[in-house]
C-alpha positions in Angstrom: -38.1 -33.4 166.3 -36.0 -36.2 167.8 -33.2 -33.7 168.2 -33.0 -31.9 171.6 -31.8 -28.8 169.7 -34.9 -28.8 167.5 -37.2 -29.3 170.4 -35.5 -26.6 172.4 -35.6 -24.1 169.5 -39.3 -24.9 168.8 -40.2 -24.6 172.5 -38.4 -21.3 172.9 -39.9 -19.9 169.8 -43.4 -21.0 170.9 -42.9 -19.4 174.3 -41.6 -16.2 172.9 -44.4 -16.1 170.3 -47.1 -16.4 173.0 -45.3 -13.9 175.2 -44.9 -11.3 172.4 -48.5 -11.8 171.2 -49.8 -11.3 174.7 -47.5 -8.3 175.3 -48.4 -6.8 171.9 -52.1 -7.1 172.6 -51.6 -5.5 176.0 -49.6 -2.6 174.4 -52.3 -2.1 171.7 -55.0 -2.1 174.3 -53.2 0.3 176.6 -52.2 2.6 173.7 -55.7 2.6 172.4 -57.1 3.4 175.8 -54.6 6.3 176.3 -55.3 7.8 172.9 -59.0 7.5 173.5 -58.7 9.3 176.8 -56.8 12.1 175.0 -59.5 12.3 172.4 -62.2 12.4 175.1 -60.3 15.3 176.7 -60.1 17.3 173.5 -63.9 16.7 173.0 -64.6 17.8 176.5 -62.5 20.9 176.3 -64.3 21.9 173.1 -67.7 21.2 174.6 -67.0 23.2 177.7 -65.7 26.2 175.7 -69.0 26.4 173.8 -71.0 25.8 177.0 -69.1 28.6 178.7 -70.2 31.0 175.9 -73.8 29.8 176.4 -73.6 30.4 180.1 -72.5 34.0 179.7 -75.4 34.7 177.3 -73.8 34.7 173.9 -76.6 34.3 171.3 -76.6 31.0 169.5 -75.9 32.5 166.1 -72.9 34.3 167.5 -71.3 31.4 169.2 -67.6 30.9 168.3 -67.5 27.2 167.4 -64.2 25.3 167.1 -62.8 24.1 163.8 -65.4 22.1 162.1 -63.1 19.2 161.1 -61.3 18.8 164.4 -64.3 19.5 166.7 -67.8 19.4 165.1 -70.3 20.9 167.5 -74.1 21.0 167.8 -76.1 22.7 170.6 -79.4 21.0 171.4 -82.2 22.5 173.5 -84.2 20.6 176.2 -87.0 19.9 173.8 -84.7 18.5 171.2 -84.4 21.4 168.8 -81.1 22.2 167.2 -80.0 25.6 168.4 -76.5 25.8 166.8 -74.3 23.6 164.7 -70.8 23.8 163.1 -70.6 25.0 159.6 -70.9 22.4 156.9 -71.7 19.7 159.6 -74.2 17.7 157.6 -75.1 14.8 159.9 -74.2 13.3 163.3 -75.2 9.8 164.5 -74.8 8.4 167.9 -74.3 11.7 169.7 -77.8 13.0 170.7 -78.9 14.2 167.2 -82.0 16.4 167.6 -85.4 15.0 166.6 -86.5 18.4 165.2 -84.1 20.3 162.9 -84.6 24.0 162.2 -84.8 25.4 158.7 -81.3 26.6 158.8 -78.6 25.8 161.3 -77.3 28.4 163.6 -80.7 30.2 164.1 -81.9 31.6 167.5 -84.6 29.8 169.5 -88.3 30.5 168.7 -89.8 33.7 170.1 -92.5 31.9 172.1 -89.9 30.1 174.2 -90.1 30.8 177.9 -88.4 33.9 179.2 -85.9 33.8 182.0 -87.3 34.7 185.5 -84.4 37.0 186.2 -81.1 38.4 185.0 -77.8 36.9 186.0 -75.1 34.6 184.7 -75.8 31.1 183.7 -73.6 28.1 184.6 -71.9 25.1 183.1 -72.6 21.7 184.6 -69.6 20.4 186.6 -70.6 16.8 186.3 -68.5 14.5 184.2 -69.5 14.8 180.6 -71.3 12.0 178.9 -69.0 10.3 176.4 -70.1 8.4 173.3 -68.8 7.2 170.0 -70.5 8.2 166.8 -69.9 9.4 163.3 -70.1 12.8 161.7 -70.3 14.0 158.1 -68.5 17.3 157.5 -68.5 18.8 154.0 -69.2 15.3 152.6 -66.5 13.5 154.5 -67.7 11.0 157.1 -65.5 10.0 160.0 -65.6 8.4 163.5 -65.6 10.7 166.5 -65.8 10.7 170.3 -68.5 13.1 171.5 -68.6 14.8 174.9 -72.0 16.1 176.1 -71.9 19.0 178.5 -75.0 20.8 179.9 -75.1 24.6 180.2 -77.7 27.0 181.5 -77.9 30.5 180.0 -78.8 33.7 181.9 -82.4 33.3 180.8 -82.6 30.0 182.6 -82.8 27.8 179.5 -80.7 24.6 179.6 -79.0 23.3 176.5 -76.7 20.4 175.8 -73.5 21.0 173.9 -72.2 18.0 171.9 -68.6 18.4 170.8 -66.6 15.8 168.9 -63.0 14.9 168.5 -61.9 12.7 165.6 -60.7 9.1 166.3 -58.7 8.9 163.1 -55.4 9.8 164.8 -56.0 7.2 167.4 -56.8 4.6 164.8 -53.8 5.5 162.7 -51.4 5.3 165.7 -52.7 2.0 166.9 -52.6 0.6 163.3 -49.0 1.8 162.8 -47.9 0.1 166.0 -49.8 -3.1 165.1 -48.2 -3.1 161.6 -44.8 -2.6 163.1 -45.3 -5.5 165.5 -46.6 -7.8 162.8 -43.6 -6.9 160.7 -41.0 -7.3 163.4 -42.5 -10.4 165.0 -41.4 -13.0 162.4 -37.9 -11.5 162.3 -37.6 -11.6 166.0 -38.9 -15.2 166.1 -36.4 -16.3 163.5 -33.6 -14.7 165.6 -34.9 -16.4 168.8 -35.0 -19.8 167.0 -31.5 -19.4 165.5 -29.9 -18.2 168.8 -31.6 -21.0 170.7 -30.4 -23.6 168.2 -26.8 -22.3 168.3 -26.7 -22.0 172.1 -28.3 -25.4 172.6 -25.8 -26.9 170.1 -22.9 -25.4 172.0 -24.3 -26.5 175.3 -24.9 -30.1 174.1 -21.5 -30.5 172.4 -19.9 -32.0 175.6 -22.9 -34.3 175.9 -22.2 -35.6 172.4 -18.6 -36.1 173.4 -19.7 -38.1 176.5 -22.0 -40.2 174.3 -19.2 -41.0 171.8 -16.8 -42.0 174.5 -19.4 -44.2 176.2 -20.0 -45.9 172.9 -16.3 -46.4 172.4 -16.0 -47.8 175.9 -18.9 -50.2 175.3 -17.4 -51.4 172.0 -13.9 -51.8 173.4 -15.0 -53.2 176.9 -12.1 -51.1 178.3 -13.5 -49.8 181.6 -10.3 -47.9 182.4 -11.3 -45.2 179.9 -13.1 -42.1 181.1 -15.4 -39.6 179.4 -14.2 -36.0 178.9 -15.3 -33.5 181.6 -15.7 -29.9 180.3 -14.7 -28.5 183.7 -17.4 -25.8 183.5 -19.1 -26.8 186.8 -22.5 -26.9 185.3 -25.0 -29.8 184.9 -23.0 -31.3 181.9 -19.8 -31.2 183.9 -21.5 -32.9 186.9 -22.9 -35.5 184.5 -19.4 -36.3 183.2 -18.0 -36.5 186.7 -20.8 -38.8 187.9 -20.3 -40.9 184.7 -16.6 -41.3 185.4 -17.4 -42.2 189.0 -19.8 -44.8 187.8 -17.2 -46.2 185.4 -14.6 -46.3 188.2 -17.0 -48.2 190.5 -17.9 -50.5 187.6 -14.3 -51.1 186.8 -13.6 -51.9 190.5 -16.5 -54.2 190.7 -15.4 -56.1 187.5 -11.9 -56.3 188.8 -13.2 -57.7 192.2 -15.2 -60.2 190.3 -12.3 -61.3 188.2 -10.1 -61.6 191.3 -12.8 -63.4 193.1 -13.2 -66.0 190.3 -9.4 -66.4 190.1 -9.0 -66.8 193.9 -12.0 -69.2 194.0 -10.5 -71.3 191.2 -7.2 -71.4 193.0 -8.8 -72.4 196.3 -10.9 -75.1 194.7 -8.0 -76.5 192.7 -6.1 -77.7 195.7 -8.7 -79.8 197.5 -10.0 -81.1 194.1 -6.5 -82.2 193.1 -5.8 -83.8 196.5 -9.1 -85.6 196.4 -8.5 -86.8 192.8 -5.1 -88.0 193.8 -6.4 -90.0 196.7 -9.1 -91.5 194.7 -6.8 -92.5 191.9 -4.4 -94.1 194.4 -7.3 -95.9 196.1 -8.5 -97.2 192.7 -5.0 -98.6 191.9 -4.1 -99.7 195.4 -7.1 -100.0 197.6 -5.0 -100.8 200.6 -3.4 -97.3 200.4 -6.7 -95.3 200.3 -6.7 -92.5 202.8 -10.4 -92.4 203.5 -10.2 -89.8 206.3 -8.2 -87.5 204.1 -10.7 -87.9 201.2 -13.6 -87.1 203.6 -11.7 -84.0 204.9 -11.1 -82.8 201.4 -14.7 -83.3 200.5 -15.8 -81.4 203.6 -13.4 -78.6 202.7 -14.9 -78.4 199.2 -18.4 -78.4 200.7 -17.6 -75.6 203.1 -15.9 -73.5 200.3 -18.9 -74.0 198.0 -21.3 -72.9 200.7 -19.2 -69.8 201.4 -19.1 -68.9 197.7 -22.8 -69.4 197.4 -23.5 -67.1 200.4 -21.2 -64.5 199.0 -23.0 -64.6 195.7 -26.3 -64.2 197.4 -25.0 -61.2 199.4 -23.5 -59.6 196.3 -26.9 -60.0 194.6 -28.5 -57.9 197.3 -30.2 -60.5 199.3 -32.1 -59.0 202.3 -31.7 -60.6 205.7 -35.4 -60.2 206.6 -36.8 -58.6 209.8 -37.5 -61.6 212.0 -36.7 -61.2 215.7 -33.6 -63.1 216.7 -32.7 -63.9 220.3 -28.9 -63.2 220.1 -28.4 -64.3 223.7 -29.8 -67.8 223.0 -27.9 -68.0 219.7 -24.5 -67.3 221.4 -25.2 -69.8 224.3 -26.1 -72.5 221.8 -23.0 -72.0 219.7 -20.7 -71.9 222.7 -22.3 -75.1 224.1 -21.9 -76.9 220.8 -18.2 -76.3 220.8 -17.6 -77.2 224.4 -16.7 -80.9 223.9 -15.0 -81.1 220.5 -12.8 -78.0 220.2 -9.2 -77.9 221.4 -9.5 -74.3 222.6 -12.2 -73.7 225.2 -14.6 -70.8 224.8 -15.8 -68.8 227.8 -19.0 -66.8 227.5 -20.4 -63.8 229.3 -23.9 -63.3 227.9 -26.6 -60.8 228.9 -30.2 -62.0 228.8 -32.8 -60.8 226.4 -30.6 -59.3 223.8 -32.7 -59.4 220.6 -32.0 -58.0 217.1 -33.8 -58.1 213.7 -32.5 -60.2 210.9 -31.7 -63.7 209.7 -31.0 -66.3 212.4 -29.0 -68.4 210.0 -26.8 -65.6 208.7 -26.1 -64.2 212.3 -25.2 -67.7 213.4 -22.8 -67.9 210.5 -21.2 -64.7 211.6 -20.8 -65.9 215.2 -19.4 -69.3 213.9 -16.9 -67.6 211.6 -15.6 -65.3 214.4 -15.2 -68.3 216.8 -13.5 -70.4 214.2 -11.1 -67.6 213.5 -10.4 -67.0 217.2 -9.9 -70.7 218.0 -7.6 -71.0 214.9 -5.2 -68.3 216.2 -5.6 -68.6 220.0 -2.9 -70.2 222.2 -5.1 -71.2 225.1 -8.4 -69.4 225.4 -11.2 -67.6 223.6 -13.8 -65.3 225.2 -17.2 -64.2 224.0 -19.2 -61.3 225.6 -22.7 -60.1 224.7 -24.3 -57.0 226.2 -26.8 -54.3 225.4 -25.3 -50.8 225.2 -27.0 -47.5 224.3 -29.7 -49.2 222.2 -27.3 -51.6 220.5 -26.2 -55.2 220.9 -22.5 -55.5 221.3 -20.9 -58.9 220.6 -17.1 -59.3 221.2 -15.0 -62.3 220.4 -11.4 -62.2 221.7 -8.4 -64.6 221.8 -5.0 -64.7 223.4 -3.1 -65.2 220.2 -0.6 -63.0 218.4 -3.3 -60.5 217.4 -3.8 -58.6 214.2 -1.3 -55.9 213.2 -2.9 -52.4 213.1 -2.0 -52.0 209.4 -3.8 -55.2 208.5 -7.0 -54.7 210.5 -9.0 -53.7 207.5 -7.3 -55.9 204.9 -8.2 -59.1 206.7 -11.9 -58.4 205.8 -11.2 -58.7 202.1 -12.0 -61.9 200.3 -9.3 -64.6 200.1 -6.9 -62.6 202.2 -4.9 -64.5 204.8 -2.0 -63.0 206.7 1.4 -64.9 206.3 1.2 -66.3 209.8 -2.4 -67.4 209.4 -1.6 -69.0 206.0 1.1 -71.2 207.5 -1.1 -72.3 210.3 -4.5 -72.4 208.5 -6.3 -75.7 208.7 -8.3 -75.6 205.5 -9.4 -71.9 205.7 -9.9 -70.0 202.4 -9.8 -66.5 203.8 -13.6 -66.0 203.3 -14.8 -66.2 206.9 -14.2 -62.6 208.0 -15.3 -61.3 204.6 -18.6 -63.1 204.9 -19.0 -61.9 208.5 -18.6 -58.2 207.6 -20.9 -58.4 204.6 -23.6 -60.0 206.8 -23.1 -57.4 209.5 -23.5 -54.6 206.9 -26.6 -56.3 205.5 -28.1 -56.2 209.0 -27.3 -52.5 209.4 -24.4 -53.1 211.8 -20.6 -53.0 211.9 -17.8 -55.4 212.4 -14.3 -54.2 213.3 -11.0 -55.7 214.5 -9.0 -54.4 217.4 -6.6 -55.5 220.1 -7.7 -57.5 223.2 -6.6 -56.7 226.7 -4.1 -59.6 226.7 -2.7 -58.7 223.3 -4.7 -61.0 221.1 -7.3 -60.1 218.5 -10.6 -58.6 219.4 -13.6 -58.6 216.9 -16.6 -56.4 217.8 -20.0 -56.8 216.2 -22.5 -54.0 216.8 -26.2 -54.3 215.8 -29.4 -52.3 216.5 -31.6 -53.7 219.2 -35.3 -54.4 218.5 
């Protein structure tokens, strides 16, 4: 039962069994009802034929009664006496049998019976006949019958009830034959359903087994460049294979980015560590040659790089920025004022009041700091910051008057450890992580960070966030 094919075959067989049993019972009930209706009709026709003879004044002993086996008949007077009965009809039960039986069947009524008040033709009741089920013994054979009771009034005014029966043996035989045929065919049909379901499910799941085997092989080989086979049928299995291949491609890209990240981080860490070790070894051998300022600078560079790597690791792990309200206007003014005295490139600011966003104050401050560091590193004489509210969004722009970013490189500069050739030659300790961190933080805050061209030809970075 752990097999999907077995469960599917068993489930389909169970459903078909229930459906066929229900349908079979319905067919038997409908068939039985229809045949019973036909039997009732035959009994009613026989009863009305005899009642019509009584209504026209035919004497009881001269009544033409139907075949005794197909339609046993008895005529009963109002006081319960048997006026006429089919030949060799020995007993009837359940169909208004008379309480008083005459010495011999088929005799006329007693002479002291009331006479009719006047001549004329009698009548047969037009009401629906009373139907009942009973048994009759004809010439020693007992069978089950449906009886129709029809009242008739003779010309002499006497009213009798004619009971005519129709055998139920044909109805029972027909229903039994149909039931036996269903019971015989049902197991065969269920075996066919189970077998077909098994084969169809096996065929349908064959691509799934291929996907499973390939995934097991990929797991064993750790080769994420492999892909599972797609049947190309456009059904659910095909979509599963396509989605699996997309997941493998995304996983391969993620692993590749992680490998490249580790390699680039190792490369970036190796230079300041080697420089710092060299300076310390020289200082240990020749204290008078120790470059203390250089050692401190290398240490600070290592510290900044480690902080950047730690922040990137937290961002990759899905760290949420929170939903605290941040006064972006105050944050920009504070950062610009902090740089006023010590930076070689002055920063001018045009800041609107009351611009507030939701997020992490520390991470947004890091974005602003990275953008200003990048602008001051590449500017020739000035850096400008503007902050405004526009259509329900906070728009922060940082521009410089440097050489700008070529249009073809405006997306690549946001990749980790990417520095353009010109920037690499002029970079003062940068590792190519500042813009990558800034964009990741912007995305975590539900915003965007893009690069463009400033009015004076330099670089323009635009950060857009939702206002609170």
